[in-house]
N, C-alpha and C positions, 0 to 999 in steps of 0.2 A: 919809565912812565908812559912814553909814547907807544911802546910796543904793547904795554898792558892796556893803555887807553885804546889803541887801535883794535886790539883783540876784543875788547868790550863793545866797541862800536860795531864790529863785524857780527856779533851775536844778535845785537838789537836789530840789525838790518834783516837778518834771516827771519826773526819773529815778525817783523813788519810785512815780509813777503808772504809768509804762510797763513797769516790771519784771514785774508780774503778767500783763500782756497778752502779753508775750514768752514767758512760761512756758506760758501757755495755747496760744498758736500753736504752740510747739514740741511740746507734748503732742499737739495736733491733727494736726500733720504726721506725727508719729511713729505715731499711731494709724492715720491714713489709709494710710501706707506699709505698716504691719504688716498691715492688712486687705487691702491690694492684694496683698502677697506671699502672704498666706494664701489669698486667692481664686485667684490665678493658680497658685500652687503646688498647691492642691487640684485645680484643673482639669487641671493637667499630670499630677499623680499619677493622677487618674481616667482620663485618656486613656492614660497608660502602662499602667495596670492593664487597661483595655479591650483595648489592643493585645496585651498578653501573653495575655489570655483568648482572643482571636480566634486568635492563633497556636497556642494549645493546641487550640482548636476545629478548626483546619486539620489538626493532627496526628491528632486523634480521627477526623475524617472521612476522612482518607487511610487510616488503619488500618481504618476501616469499609469503605472501597472494596475493600481487599485481602481482607477476610473475606467480603464480599458476593460477590466474584468467585469464590471457591472454592465457595460455596454455589450460586451461579447456574449455574456450569459443571459442577456435579455432582461436584466433587472431594471434597466432604463434604456430609453431610445437614444439619448444624447447626453454627453457630459462636456463641460468646459472647465478649463483650469488655467491659471496663470503660471508662467515659467520663471518670472522674476528677472533680475538684472544679471544673471549668470553670463560670464564671458564664454565664448566658444560658439559652436554651430550645432543646430539640431536639424536633422533631415530624416526623411523616410526613404529607406532602401527596400524597394518592393521585392526584388529578387533574392534577398539575403536569407539563406537558410531554407532547409527542406526537411520535412518529417515524413517517414514512411513506416507503415506497419505491415508486417509479413506473417503469413502462416507457413511455417517451414516443416518439411518432412512429415506431413500429415499421414501419408500412406507408406512411409518407410523407404521411399525411393529418392530422397534428397531433393524433391521438388519444392518450389516456393510459390505462394499465391499472394498477390497484393490485396490487402484489406483497406489500406488508406495510403494516399500519396498527395501531400499538400505543400505548397510554398508558404513559408512563415512570414517572410518580410521582417523588417526591424525598424525601430525608431531609435536613431543613434545620436548621442551627444558626444562631440569631440572637442578637446581642448589640448592643443599640442599633440604629444604622443600618447595621450590618455583618452580612453573611450569608455563611455557608459552606454549600454544599449538595452532596450526593451525588445524581447523576442520570445514568442511562444507563451506569453503570460509571465515570464520571469525577467529579472534585470541582471545583467552581466557586466563585468568590468575588466578591461585590460590596461596595463601600464607599460609603456615603452616596448610594445611588441611581445611582452611576456605572455604566459598562459592566462587564459580567462578564468575568473573566479565568479562565483555566484554571489549576488547582492540580495536578491529575494527570489523565492522558488517559482517555477513555472506552473502553468495549469496542467498538472499531470498527477493523477491520484491512483496509486496502485497499492492495494492492501489485500492480504489473503490471496484470493484468486480472481479479483475483479479489478479491471482497469477502466477508470472513467477519464476520458481524454477529450476535452474540448480543444481542438486544434485552432488556435487563434491566429488569424492571418490579417496583417495590416497592409493597407494600401493608402495612397495619398490622393487627395482631390487635385493637388498639383504636385508633380514629381520633382519640382525644383527645390534644391536645398534652401533652408531658411536660416539665416544667420541671426541667432538670438531673438526668436519671435517672442512677443509678450504674452500671447495666449495660444492655447491649442484647443480645438474643438473635435470631439470624438462622436462618430455616428455609427450605429449598428448597420451592418451590411448583410444581414440575413444569417440564418442557421440551417445547415443541411445535415441530416442524419446520414452518416457514412456506414456505420455498423452497429447493430443489425440493419440491413437495408430492407425496408418493408416491401420493395418491389422485386427482391431477389429471394426465392424460396431456399436457396443454399446459404444465404447470409443470416445465420441464426446462432444463438447461444445455446449451450456453451460451445466453445471451440475445443474440440477433443482431438487427442493424438498429436504427435509432433510438439512444436513449441511456437511461441509468438515472439517475433523479433521487432523491436522498435529501433529505427535508425534515424539519427538526427545529424544532418550535414550542416555545419555552421562554423563561422569564424570563432564562435564561443563554445566549441565542442568540449573543451576542457572543463568549463563551468557546468555544462550539461552532465558530463561524466561525474563531476563532484556531487551533483544533486542525486543522480541515480545511485551512486555508491553509498551516500549518507542517508538518503531519505526514502528509498524504495527497497523492496525485497527481491528485486531482480539481480541479475549478474551481468557484468560487462563481458562480452565475448570477443575473441580475436576474429577479425573478418576473414582470416585465412581458413577458419573452420566452417564458414557459411557457404551455402550454394552460390555459384557465380551469379545467378539471377538477382540475388540480393545486393551484391557488391558492384555489379556492372552499372556504369553510368554515374557513380558517385566517387568523390575524392576520399578514399579511405583514410588519408592522413588528416582530414578535417571532419571525419564522421565517427560518432560513437554508436556502438551497437549494444542494445540492452536485450537480454533474454528474460522474459517474464517467468518467474518461478513462484508457484503457489506455496505458501508456508503452512504450518500447522494451523488449523482453524479451531474455533470454539473456545471453550474455557469453562469456568464455573459460573452458572447463570443463577440469578435470583429466581425464586419459585414463580413460574409464569401464571399461576392461578388456574382455576377450573376453566377449561376451554382455551387457555393460553398456548402460545406456540414459541418454539425456539427454532430459528432458521438454520439449516445446514446447507452449505454451498460449496461445491467443488470437491465433494467426496469422491475419490477417484477409483479405488479398487478394493479388493477384499480385505487387505491388510491396513487400509487407511484409517478405519475407526480404531482409535487407541484407548479411549475411555468413555464408557457410557454407564454412569452410575448416578445414584440419587441419595439424598439424606432426607428422611421424612420425620417430621415432628407431629404426630397425631395423638391427641389425648384420648385414652380409652378406645382403642381401635377395634370396636366390636362390629363385625360384618362390614368393615370398610373395604374399599377397593380403589386401586389406582391404575390407570391405563396410560401407557406411552405409545402413541401410534402415528403412522405416517402412510401416505399413499402417493403414488405417482403413476397416472394412467391406470392400467389394470393391476399394478403391483401394490400390495398392501403388506404392512408389517405392524405387529402389535406385541408389546411386552406388558403383561398383565399381572398385578399382584392382587390376590383375593384373601382377605383376612377372615379367619374362622370366628365362629361365635365362641368367644373366650371369656365373656363376663366383662361388664363395663369397667371394672377396676384394673384390668390388665395393663401393665406398662407396655409401651410400644416395643421395647427390646425383648419382652417376654412373649409378645403376641405371636401366635402361630399363623402362618400364611402359606398358600400355594402360589406357585409362579408358573405362568404359561407364556411361551414364546411361539408366535404363529406367523406364517408367511404364505402369501398366495401370489401367483403371477397370472391368474385368470384361468389356468389349466391345471396347475399343480398346487396342492395345499400341504403345508408341513406344520407339525405341532410337536413341541418339546415341553416337558414339564419337570418341575421339582416340587415335591410335596413336603409339608410340615417343616418349613424353615422357621427359625427364630433368630433374633439378633444376638442372643447370648449362647448360641451353640459353639462349642470349642472346635478349633481346626476347621473353620468354615470360611472359605474365601469369598463366598457369594454374599452372605448376610453378616452384619456385625452391628456393634453398638458404639456410637461416637462418644467422645469425652463429655458431650453435653447431654448424653442419655437419649439421643435420637437414633432411629434405625437407619443403617446404611445398607444399600443394595448395589451390587456391582454386576451388571449384565455382561461385562467383558472379562469376567473372572475365569479361572480354570476349573471351577467346580463342575461336576458331571451333571448333565440333565438327561432324561430318558425320553426316547422318541415314543409318541403315543398316537396311534391312528384314530383314536376316539376323541372327538371334541365335544361330546354331549354334556360333560359336566363343566364346561367353560361358561359360567353363568353371567358374568358381568362384562364381557367383551363389548367393545364399541362396535366393531365390525361383525357381520353375520358370517361366522365360519362354518363351512360345510365339513363333512367328515374328511379327515386328512387321508392322504395316500398311505398305502401300507408300508412304504419306505421313503426315505429322503436321501437325495444325493446333493452334496454341497461341495464347495471348494474351501479347503481349510486355510488357515493363515500362512502355512508354508507352501501353498500353491498346489497341493495335491487334492484329488477328489476323494471324498469319503462318503460311503453309503451306510445308513443305519436303518434297520427294520424295527418293527414294533417291539418295544421292550429293550432295545439296545441303547447305549448311552454314548455321549460325547461331551467334551468340554464346551461349556455354553458360549465361550468367546467365539468359537468357530461358526456356528450358525448365525449368531447375532451380527458379526462383522460381515459375513457373506450377504445376509439379507439387507443390511444397510447399504451395501454397495449396489445391490440390485435395484433398490428403490431410488438410489441416487442417480446422478451426482448431486442434485439439489432437491431438497424437500423441506417441509416444515414439520418438525416433531411436535405433535400436539399432546397436551396433558388433559385428561379428564379424570375425575374422582368423585367418590361419595364416602363420607366418613361413617355412615352407619350409626350404630349406637343405640338403636331401639328407644329413641327418645331421651337418651341420657346426656344430650348436649355435646356429643363428640365434635371435635373440630380439628382441622389441619392448620398448623401455624405456618403461614407463608414467610414470616420473618425468620423462622428457624430452619425451614426446609430449603433445599437447593437441588439443582440438576446440573450434572457435569457432562459435557460433551467435548471431547478432544479428538482431533483427527488430522491426518496429513492431507492437505488439499492439493498437493502436487501429484501424488500417485507414482507408482513405479512403472506402470504399464500404460496409463492413459493420462496425458497431460491436459489438465482442465483449466480453461481460462474464460472468464466472462468479460466481454468487451462492450463498452458503450462509447462510441466514437462519433463526434460531430465536428463539422467545420464551421467556425464562427468568425465572420468577417467584421473588421472594424476599419472605417475610413477616417483618416487623420487630415485635419485642415488647420493650417497655421494662420494666425492673424497678427 
């Protein structure tokens, strides 16, 4: 019994000794878990708070960009806005960022000429390792030293062959950083026309030959590149392919280079009406015009005529349709008409013609009939036209055409010269595309017409008629770009 009882007493003593240890361990584990939860929870709360602050910062900077745009573009002299209670700092960095515009390889010798060179500056919101910045009219964001991304687009508008570029430069009334200011006041600091420069006779549009390079040196160059690639028709180029003049003096690792490329222009236009115009801009070379055609809805086209014409200096071009007297009841697709294509450069006059066309002629690429029963005419077709030195029977032309030369020499779409004498023919696309390029690169194609009818109430339906002009505005041999560049200053004051 003693041994048994002693044995039992020994086990009870062990339990008595280990009980406090278990309690201590339990308390320790609980404390560690609690501290871990508090630490991780605090970090999560801090990160969530920072994310919310940065999102508010994005909103503030986007609002700032909108206000700055109105001031920079002269829509208003001053603007004021509240920044709210966002944590972090806002400051003006006057020397941040640079934008240059170059005309490269204009004469084929790899030279480059500066068209614009401006410091952008920035208004920067910082919260920890996250930054939201206004620069060049756009808003950009970086997180933890990563690549910048675009929040809202800059003041940079490139479509077709035209660049409209107000270079917005920000400066501060005080250059000291402001930690969480409650209000920001923006004041215009003047606008300077950079290109075309009215004081420089060589600073004119269009910029022909070579190409135009826009270089943006910035801490947010990745965001600028994102914008250029997604929102413009230019191409990002490797700085190694550019003349040294362009890359000297800039950090190419922080610079994005954009080459402006003109894309196909034009399209299908609503009927412009009698005396109306369709603008053509950046038409580069002989092969640039791809489609010049029309669809005409004329009821009872008796003695009607339609003229498409353009002039630029002493160069004139006209494509004329003259409908014959066919009776008031003739359908437009059955009506007979003569076509004249004429061109003059002040010393030379050319005249091509095709007689007795109708829209219902079989195997005719020039004239046809649409599904709606309207007449279609394609001046860039491969149908043959005959050269005619006599212009005496061109009755309804808008321009006053003298007797044409006895022969005409043009450059065809394949780049070779072609000469035709009186009575010889050529595919009409060749002279039409050549003449358009000669009148170009920019002109207004005007439409004039009369519906004839001898009192039978003939009319042309503008709702059903249309004009199609499609062309390559970049060109194979001449690079055409229209530039409208200004420097627009904005002064930032914190309150």
